[in-house]
N, C-alpha and C positions, 0 to 999 in steps of 0.2 A: 418119059412121055408126059408125066404130069407137069413138068416145067415148060413144056412147049405151049406156045400161044396158039390159040385158035385163029383162024383167018379173021374173025370179027375183032379179036383182041389186037392182032397186029395192025389191022386197019385203024382201030381206035388210037393206038400208040402213034402211028404215022400221022394221023389227023392232029393229035395233040401236039406233036413235035412241030408240024407245019404252023399251027396256030401260035406256038411259042416263038418261033422264028419271026412270024409276022408282027407279033406284039413287040418283040425286041427291036425290029426295024422301025416300028412306029414310036419308039422311045418309051414304051410302057414297061412297068415292072411285071414280072411274072414269077410264078411259083414253081420251084423245082419239084422233082418227084419226092424229095425228102421233106417237102413242105416249107423250105427256105425261100424267101423272096430274093430274087436276083435283080440286078440292075443292068440296064443296057449300057453299051459303050458311050452313047450320047449322054445318058444321064450321069454317068461317072465323070465325063469331061466337064459337064455343066456344074456339077457339084464341086469339082476341083477349082474351076474358075471362080465360083462364088466364094469358096473358102479363101482363095488368094486375094480376092477383092476385099473381103472382110478384114484380112490381116494387113492390107495396104495402109490404112490410116495410121496404125501403130508404127509401121516402117517409116512413113512420112514424118511422124512426130519425132522419131529418133533422128532422122536426117535434119530436121529443123533445129533440134537442140544442138546437134553437131555444128550446123552452120552458124548458130549464134555464138557457140564457143569459139569457133574460128574467127568470127567477126570481132568479138571482144578481145581475143588474143592479138589480132592484127591492129586494132585501135590502141591497145596498150603498148604494142611495139612502136607505133608511130609516135606516141607521146614520149616514150623513153628516148627515141632517136632525136626528136625535136629538143627535148630537154638537154640532151648531150651536146647538140649543136649550139644551143643557146649558151650553155656554160662555156663552150669553147670560144664562141664569139665574144663573150664577156671578158675573157682573159686576153683577147687580142686587141691591140689599139685600133681605134676606128680610123685614125689618120696616120699617114706616114710622117716621119720626121722631115721637116722642110715643106710640109703641105699645110695650107690654112686649116685650122682646127687642130693641128698637131704642135709639136715642139720645134723651136728654132734655136739652134746653138750658134750664138753670135761670136764665139771665141772669147778671148780675154779682154781686159780693160783697154789694151793697146789697139784693139780692133774697133772700138767704139768711136763715134765722132768726137772731136776735141770739145772740151768743156765750154770753150768760148766760141765754138763754131755753130753753124746751122744744123738742124736735124737732118737725118738721111732717111729717105723713104725705102721701106722694104715692101715691094709690090706683092711678092708671094705671100707674105704674112699679113698684108693689109694693115701695117702699122708704121709709125714714124719712130726711129730710134733717136731719142732726145737725151742728151747728156749735158749736165752742168755741174757746178761746184757742189751741189747738194747730192747728186747721184744720177742714176740712169732710169729712164722710163721708156716703155713701149706703148705709145699712144695710138689708140684705134683710129683709123683714118676717117671714120664716119662722124659727122657733126651730130651733136646731141640734141639739135633742134628737130629737124625733120629727115635726118639721114643722108644729107648731101655729103659729097666728098670735099672737105675743106683743103686749102692749099697753104703752102708756106710762102711768105712774102719777105724776100731779102731786104726790100726797101724799108719796111717797117719792123723787120725782125720779129714777126709774129705769124700766127696762123689766122687765116681769114676764110670764111665760108662765102662762096660766090652766089649762093642762092638767096640768103636773107640777111647777110651782113654780120653774122656773129663773129666775134674776134676772141682769140685766146693767146696767152703767153706761150713761150717756148716750152714751158713746163706743162702746158695744157690747162692752166688755170684760166677761168673765165674773165674776160675784160668787159665786153659789152655785146648787145644784140639780143635776139629773142631766145637764144639757147637757155634752157632751164638750169643747166649745171656745167661744170668744167668738163673737159674731154675725158672720155672713158679710156682706160688703159688695160693692157693684158698683164696677167700675173707673170712674174719673172723671179728666178732664183739665181744665186751664185753657188756654184759647185766646185769644190777643190778636192781632187783625188776621190771623186765619186761621192763626196759627202756635201750636204747642203750647209753652207756657212751663213747665208743670209737670204732673205726673200722680201718681196714687196708686200706690205701688210694691207689689210682691208681698208685702212684709212688712206691708202695711196701714197704712203711715204716712199721716196725714190730708193732705188737699189744702190747701196754704197759700194759701187764697183771699184772706186779708187783705193779703198781700204784693203782690197784683196786683188792686187794686180795680176796674180797668177790663177785666179779663179775664172771659170767659164761662165758666161752670161747665157742663161737659157730662158727663152720666152715661151710661155704656154698660151697659144692662141685659142685654146679651148676654154679658157677661163677669163672672163671680163670683170674688171673692177670698175664699178660705176664712179663717175666723177662727182665731186662734192657740189651740192646745190648752192646757189648764191642767194 
């Protein structure tokens, strides 16, 4: 009987419980019968939300570092790929054989113009095949004055520029006119069984094709040898 509550005590407990529920609904903290402060559901949610928000910058920083790592990795990959492509292109000829800027195989000495005949124009290679007793030359078709296309004249047996009147021998040597030097020519070699046996020097000495009748004459239109100034 001593543990039973009096009507006044029961009323007090009921009033206290109602007040606690009202405080909890209002988001307030309240004290339990044991003296421990409890938190409402709303407070607990807000504290969890605040804790998550406080941890968010660190999460973003980690993501930012990861992004930078990925970006650097991607950039490095692009550089390596480009370097590989550049290396591959460096080993591949820029021009096909028989295309201006590339190599022209004219065959052996018997395929060249006669030593006492006129030169023959190679339109694809943009040069004149000129052959005489001294040797073979591949003369660039452009005049050394202002870049006009000069012509071969059978009547005078020489090259003449229609633009400003410069004239050149069959060998490309300057005769007269405003051109500052003799005709330019392309580098050429003689190859026999895949081995170079002779070539045109920087001084423009002709290719001694007659001395190697079985060798192939190969003209490199990617290399120009400047004519001698007069």
